NULOVEX-500030 format. One record per atom (N, C-alpha, C): residue in one letter; x, y, z. Coordinates in steps of 0.02 Angstrom, whole numbers, plus 50000, padded with zeros to 5 digits. Example, Ala and Ser with C-alpha at 12.3 -4.5 7.8 and 13.67 -1.06 7.14 Angstrom:
! residues 2
a506604971650390;a506154977550390;a506604983550390;s506424988850354;s506844994750357;s506455000250394;
! end
This chain:
! residues 77
x500424994150000;x500005000050000;x500455006250000;x500255011249964;x500655017249960;x500595021250025;x501125025050039;x501145028950100;x500575033950104;x500385036950049;x499825041750049;x499175038350066;x499075032350040;x498455028650055;x498425026850129;x498985024750157;x499005022950228;x498855029050270;x499165034750254;x499055040850292;x498325043050287;x498025042250228;x497315044050219;x496865039650262;x497015033150264;x496625028450305;x496705030150379;x497315031750400;x497425033450470;x497065039750490;x497035044650445;x496665050750459;x495925049350467;x495655045050424;x494945043150429;x494815039650495;x495275035250514;x495195031650577;x495215036450636;x495665041350634;x495695046350688;x495035050150694;x494745051850637;x494095055350638;x493565050950669;x493535044650647;x493025040050673;x493105038750747;x493725038850772;x493855037450842;x493805043750885;x493705049450854;x493705055750890;x493185056450945;x492615053350936;x492075053950986;x492085048351038;x492565043851033;x492595038351081;x492895040551147;x492695037151201;x493005038451265;x493715035451265;x494105037051315;x494785034251319;x494765026651322;x494295023951360;x494245016651367;x494035013551301;x493535016451268;x493315013851204;x493885013951153;x494255019451152;x494815020151106;x495345014851120;x495495013851184;x495995008851204;x495775001851182;x495135000351193;x494874993651174;x494944992651098;x494754997551058;x494794996950985;x495524996050963;x495955000250990;x496664999950970;x496974993250987;x496814990651046;x497094984251067;x496784978251031;x496134978451019;x495814972750985;x496044972150913;x496184977750880;x496404977550811;x497154978150803;x497534977350858;x498264977550857;x498544984050828;x498214989650842;x498434996050816;x498864999850866;x498914997350926;x499295000750978;x500034998950974;x500174992550976;x500874990350976;x500984984150932;x500514982850888;x500574977150843;x500344970550872;x500134970550935;x499884964450967;x499124964850973;x498794959450954;x498064959150962;x497914956351031;x497604960451073;x497454958551141;x496784954951146;x496734950251192;x496104946851204;x495664951351247;x495024949751247;x494554953451289;x494764952951363;x494984947151382;x495194946051451;x495804950351469;x496294950651424;x496884954751437;x496704962151444;x496264964551401;x496054971551404;x495664972651468;x495234967951485;x494834968551546;x495274969151608;x495814965351610;x496264965651668;x496574972451676;x496754975651619;x497064982251624;x496564987651647;x495924986351637;x495414991251656;x495024989151718;x495184983251745;x494854980951806;x494134978951797;x493974976351736;x493284974051722;x493314967251689;x492744964151682;x492704957551651;x492774957951575;x492924952151546;x492974951851473;x492294953251441;x491754951551476;x491084952951450;x490964960551446;x491194964051497;x491114971351496;x491534974451440;x492124971751428;x492534974251373;x492194972851307;x491884967051301;x491514965451239;x490954970451228;x490604972251281;x490064977151276;x490334983951255;x490894985951284;x491214992251267;x491434992151194;x491714986651171;x491934985851102;x491344986651054;x490794983251069;x490194983651026;x489934990851024;x489914994151081;x489665001051083;x490135005751043;x490785004751050;x491265008851013;x491205007850938;x491125001650917;x491055000150846;x490415003350819;x489885003150859;x489245006350837;x489335013850829;x489665017050877;x489795024250872;x490185025750808;x490695021750794;x491105022950735;x490715021750671;x490315016550670;x489895015050611;x489385020550599;x489075022950654;x488585028250647;x488905034650620;x489495036350646;x489835042250621;x490035041450548;x490275035550530;x490455034150461;x489845035050415;x489285032350437;x488665033150397;x488475040450390;x488535044250444;x488385051450440;x488845055050392;x489485053450395;x489985056850353;x489905055050279;x489715048950265;x489675046650196;x488985047950164;x488495049650204;x487825050850177;x487735058150156;x488215062350172;x488165069450155;x488305070750083;
! end
């Protein structure tokens, strides 16, 4: 992939993640290995935040919905 394409994708991702809470952002970055190249399990993320893996799953789903809704709003204009 060309450097310009990667930068463009990263900018779009930053926009989509802009409305997320710190925890939601952390969950997304870790689940998709965007933080340090390692894909974290729900359990691993839960331990760092002091919650269960089920709660992390719920946070992940909510964050993805926020991002999808924002994407829909941006692309429907």
